[in-house]
C-alpha positions in Angstrom: 12.6 -35.9 71.8 9.3 -34.6 72.7 10.8 -31.4 73.8 12.7 -31.0 70.4 9.4 -31.7 68.5 7.6 -29.2 70.6 10.4 -26.7 70.2 10.3 -27.2 66.4 6.6 -26.6 66.3 7.0 -23.5 68.4 9.8 -22.3 66.0 7.5 -22.9 63.1 4.6 -21.2 64.7 6.7 -18.2 65.4 7.9 -18.1 61.7 4.4 -18.3 60.2 3.5 -14.7 61.1 6.9 -13.5 59.9 6.4 -15.3 56.6 2.9 -14.0 56.2 4.1 -10.5 56.9 6.9 -10.9 54.3 4.5 -12.4 51.8 2.2 -9.4 52.3 5.1 -7.0 51.9 6.2 -8.8 48.6 2.6 -8.7 47.3 2.5 -4.9 48.1 5.8 -4.4 46.3 4.5 -6.4 43.2 1.3 -4.4 43.1 3.4 -1.2 43.4 5.7 -2.3 40.6 2.7 -3.2 38.4 1.1 0.2 39.0 4.4 2.0 38.2 4.8 -0.1 35.0 1.2 0.7 34.0 1.8 4.4 34.6 5.0 4.3 32.5 3.2 2.6 29.7 0.4 5.1 29.7 2.9 8.0 29.8 4.8 6.5 26.9 1.5 6.0 24.9 0.5 9.6 25.6 3.9 10.9 24.5 3.8 8.8 21.3 0.3 10.0 20.6 1.4 13.6 21.0 4.4 13.1 18.7 2.1 11.5 16.1 -0.3 14.4 16.3 2.6 16.9 16.0 3.9 15.0 13.0 0.5 15.1 11.4 0.2 18.8 11.9 3.7 19.4 10.6 3.3 17.2 7.5 1.5 19.8 5.3 4.2 22.4 6.0 7.0 19.9 5.3 5.2 18.8 2.0 4.7 22.5 1.0 8.4 23.3 1.6 9.4 20.2 -0.4 7.0 21.3 -3.2 8.4 24.8 -3.2 12.0 23.5 -3.3 11.3 21.2 -6.2 9.4 23.9 -8.0 12.3 26.4 -7.6 14.7 23.8 -8.8 12.6 23.0 -11.9 12.1 26.7 -12.6 15.9 27.2 -12.4 16.5 24.3 -14.7 13.8 25.5 -17.2 15.3 29.0 -17.2 18.8 27.6 -17.9 17.4 25.5 -20.7 15.5 28.5 -22.0 18.7 30.6 -22.1 20.6 27.8 -23.9 17.8 27.5 -26.5 17.6 31.3 -26.9 21.3 31.3 -27.7 20.9 28.5 -30.2 18.0 30.3 -31.8 19.9 33.6 -32.0 22.9 31.8 -33.6 20.5 30.1 -36.2 18.9 33.5 -36.9 22.4 35.1 -37.5 23.4 32.3 -39.8 20.1 32.5 -41.7 20.5 36.3 -42.1 24.0 35.8 -43.4 22.9 33.1 -45.8 19.9 35.3 -46.9 22.2 38.3 -47.5 24.5 36.2 -49.7 21.6 34.7 -51.5 20.1 38.2 -52.2 23.4 39.4 -53.5 23.7 36.4 -55.8 20.2 36.9 -57.2 20.8 40.6 -57.7 24.0 39.7 -59.6 21.9 37.3 -61.8 19.1 39.8 -62.4 21.1 42.9 -63.5 23.1 42.2 -66.5 26.7 43.3 -66.2 26.7 43.0 -62.4 29.5 40.8 -61.1 28.2 37.4 -60.4 29.2 36.2 -57.0 28.3 32.7 -55.7 26.3 32.6 -52.5 28.5 33.5 -49.5 31.1 35.5 -51.6 31.8 39.0 -50.5 30.8 41.8 -52.9 29.7 45.4 -53.0 25.9 46.0 -53.3 24.7 47.8 -56.4 25.3 51.6 -56.3 28.0 51.3 -53.7 31.3 53.2 -54.2 34.0 51.0 -55.7 
């Protein structure tokens, strides 16, 4: 049994350098992985910072384009509303002129004795017109 015990100790003694070597190799791999991870984090942070900076620089242009787009849309809407109101105004003016002409004809008929009296809006010949 003494030989088995001695042999076990010899086996263990021969494994210790191999285990220490493997442990050193694993520690080196871990340090390498940590360094790569740190480099990846720094690279990602740098890319993110660059994107944030680019977005900050692009923001005024984007806002200006949005402003111009909204302004053009509002100007178009205002022009359309202006055209509609102009048409309404022109129609009101036409009606007012027609009513004024009929009223003038009626008043003239009341003022000149013997002129045919026409109620407002009735068609008639103006004084001095050929009949």
